[in-house]
Backbone as a ProteinNet text record, in pm:
[ID]
protein_1_A
[PRIMARY]
XXXXXXXXXXXXXXXXXXXXXXXXXXXXXXXXXXXXXXXXXXXXXXXXXXXXXXXXXXXXXXXXXXXXXX
[TERTIARY]
-12049.2	-11906.2	-11847.3	-11729.7	-11684.8	-11563	-11517.7	-11401.5	-11313.9	-11179	-11101.2	-10940.3	-10880.8	-10756.1	-10664.3	-10700.7	-10645.8	-10732	-10820.6	-10901.1	-10778.5	-10827.1	-10779.4	-10824.8	-10799.9	-10851.9	-10956.9	-11030.3	-11095.2	-11154.3	-11113.7	-11161.8	-11274.2	-11348.2	-11498.6	-11505.2	-11576.5	-11592.8	-11701.7	-11753.6	-11892.7	-11888.8	-11984.9	-11977.7	-11835	-11727.7	-11588.4	-11465.2	-11557.3	-11467.3	-11423.5	-11294.9	-11289.8	-11300.3	-11383.5	-11435.3	-11356	-11324.3	-11252.9	-11204.6	-11085.8	-11036.1	-11097.6	-11154	-11187.6	-11122.5	-11068.9	-10962.7	-11056.5	-11047.8	-11131.5	-11060.7	-10946.3	-10857.8	-10941.9	-10950	-11008	-10924	-10912.3	-10829.8	-10942.2	-11066.2	-11184.6	-11246.8	-11301.9	-11366.1	-11524.3	-11584.7	-11683.3	-11795.5	-11914.9	-11962.1	-12076.1	-12127.6	-12256.8	-12237.7	-12108.5	-12037.9	-12069.5	-12137.8	-12171.6	-12031.1	-11950.5	-11830.7	-11835.2	-11940.2	-11952.2	-12104.6	-12144.6	-12294.1	-12290.4	-12392.9	-12394.4	-12579.3	-12546.4	-12705.9	-12710.9	-12820.5	-12801.8	-12912.3	-12933.8	-13005.4	-13137.7	-13139.6	-13221.6	-13189.2	-13305.6	-13327.2	-13235.4	-13130.9	-13042.9	-12995.8	-12947	-12887.5	-12720.4	-12667.8	-12529.2	-12474.8	-12358.3	-12272.6	-12183.3	-12192.2	-12101.2	-12012.5	-11857.9	-11801.4	-11689.1	-11696.9	-11589	-11487.1	-11375.6	-11221.4	-11151.7	-11109.8	-11032.7	-10865.5	-10807.6	-10679.4	-10572.1	-10596.6	-10510.7	-10376.2	-10428.9	-10318.7	-10221.4	-10097.4	-9997.4	-10008.6	-10017.9	-10010.5	-10150.6	-10239	-10393.4	-10487.6	-10482.6	-10542.8	-10696.6	-10752.9	-10880.1	-10999.9	-11088.4	-11224.2	-11364.4	-11435.1	-11526.5	-11648	-11764.9	-11877.3	-11997.3	-12051.2	-12191.7	-12307.4	-12299.6	-12431.5	-12415.8	-12502.2	-12483.8	-12631	-12683.8	-12794.8	-12807.3	-12925.6	-12955.3	-13112.8	-13133.8	-13243.4	-13290	-13414.9	-13457.5	-13552.4
7082.5	7076.2	7188.1	7190.2	7327.5	7350.1	7428.3	7498.4	7568.5	7565	7654.8	7621.5	7694.4	7690.7	7555.5	7487.6	7348.8	7243.2	7262.4	7188	7123.4	6979.9	6888.1	6864	6763.4	6695.6	6571	6572.2	6432.3	6391	6284.9	6180.6	6182.3	6181	6131.4	6013.3	5931.9	5799.4	5769.6	5737	5695.1	5551.5	5473	5368.1	5284.6	5312.5	5257.7	5317.3	5403.6	5477.4	5633.6	5670.9	5793.5	5910.9	5993.6	6119.7	6250.5	6282.1	6399.5	6408.2	6491.8	6536.9	6659.3	6697.4	6820.7	6855.5	7008.1	7060.6	7156.5	7152.4	7226.2	7329.9	7365.8	7476.3	7622.2	7702.6	7816.5	7930.3	8050.2	8161.9	8209.8	8181.7	8202.6	8061.5	8062.6	7947.4	7978.3	7900.9	7885.4	7759.1	7774.4	7660.1	7629.2	7493.1	7455.3	7499.8	7443.4	7457.6	7346.1	7335.5	7248.4	7171.3	7063.3	7067.3	6967.7	6921.7	6813.2	6788.4	6823	6746.7	6657.4	6597.7	6529.8	6481.3	6487.1	6472.6	6357.4	6250.4	6148.9	6186.7	6110.4	6164.5	6057.6	5913.2	5804.8	5763.8	5704.4	5656.1	5517.2	5474.3	5386	5392.4	5248.8	5254.5	5300.4	5393.2	5436	5422	5426.4	5434.2	5547	5629.2	5740.2	5711.5	5745.1	5715.4	5846.4	5928.7	5999.6	5934.6	5974.3	5945.9	6039.3	6042	6177.9	6143.6	6246.7	6173.8	6195.8	6291.5	6265	6433.1	6519.1	6608	6631.8	6648.6	6685.4	6838.8	6826.1	6956	7025.8	6943.6	6961.2	6842.4	6772.5	6634.4	6625.1	6710.6	6728.5	6755.5	6674.9	6725.3	6691.8	6817.9	6837.3	6819.8	6729.4	6703	6780.4	6873.8	6909.9	6910.8	6806.3	6752.7	6677.8	6577.9	6523.9	6527.8	6601.7	6566.7	6473.7	6422.6	6338.2	6340.9	6374.4	6400.3	6313.8	6255.4	6116.1	6198.8
4980.7	5008.7	5075.5	5187.1	5195.5	5149.1	5102.3	5085.8	5143.7	5157.2	5224.8	5173.2	5269.1	5228.2	5241.4	5353.1	5416.6	5325.8	5244.3	5189.9	5098.4	5054	4962.1	4817.9	4795.5	4656	4668.7	4587.3	4611.1	4453.1	4439.4	4316.5	4295.2	4175.6	4144.5	4044.6	4087.8	4001.5	3974.9	3859.2	3822	3735	3817.2	3769.6	3767.4	3845.4	3848.2	3777.9	3722.3	3599.4	3665	3692.9	3721.9	3639.9	3672.4	3601.1	3599	3714.4	3733.4	3901.2	3885.4	4015.2	4051.5	4182.1	4191.2	4306.1	4308.4	4430.3	4505	4601	4738	4786.9	4746	4806.6	4769	4850.1	4841.9	4911.2	4897.4	4982	5105.4	5068.5	5174.7	5203	5298.4	5330.2	5279.9	5218.4	5116.5	5197.7	5223.2	5244.6	5116.6	5131.5	5046.2	4920.7	4854.8	4732.8	4659.4	4539.2	4467.9	4374.8	4411.7	4338.7	4212.1	4178.4	4072	4074.7	3937.3	3910.9	3798.7	3763.6	3677.7	3610.2	3491.5	3451.9	3324.2	3366.6	3260.6	3205.9	3055.1	2967.6	2980.7	3025.5	3062.7	3211.6	3268.7	3398.5	3392	3487.8	3483.2	3640.4	3676.6	3783.6	3780.9	3887.6	3869	4025.4	4028.2	4154	4141	4221.8	4234.5	4370.1	4373.5	4457.1	4467.7	4590.8	4595.5	4690.9	4641.3	4708	4743.2	4884.5	4915.9	4858.8	4784.7	4760.3	4867.3	4970.2	5065.8	5051	4988.1	4923.9	5048.2	5009.5	5077.4	5132.3	5272.6	5335.8	5351.1	5280.3	5306.7	5263.9	5360.6	5331.2	5332.5	5403.8	5423.1	5339.8	5301.9	5243.2	5371.1	5369.3	5438.1	5382.9	5396.6	5336.1	5389.9	5391.5	5448.7	5355.5	5252.1	5204.4	5117.4	5036.3	4905.6	4841.5	4715.9	4673.5	4551.1	4588.4	4481.6	4420.2	4291.3	4259	4139.1	4141.1	4068.3	3990.9
[MASK]
++++++++++++++++++++++++++++++++++++++++++++++++++++++++++++++++++++++

């Protein structure tokens, strides 16, 4: 994910539960930033959803990649 002065916020949900809110605002533009990570102790099916908040004045969230490791 990119961080920048005009970047907004996003909600992260796991299995339908909001886990956190991430704020991508940064005074300098940064690329390839890991904004959230999660490790599970056992293998199971999970659903991860990222929802753009639409932050006033900085409603944009830019994704430059998603990594999933099994």
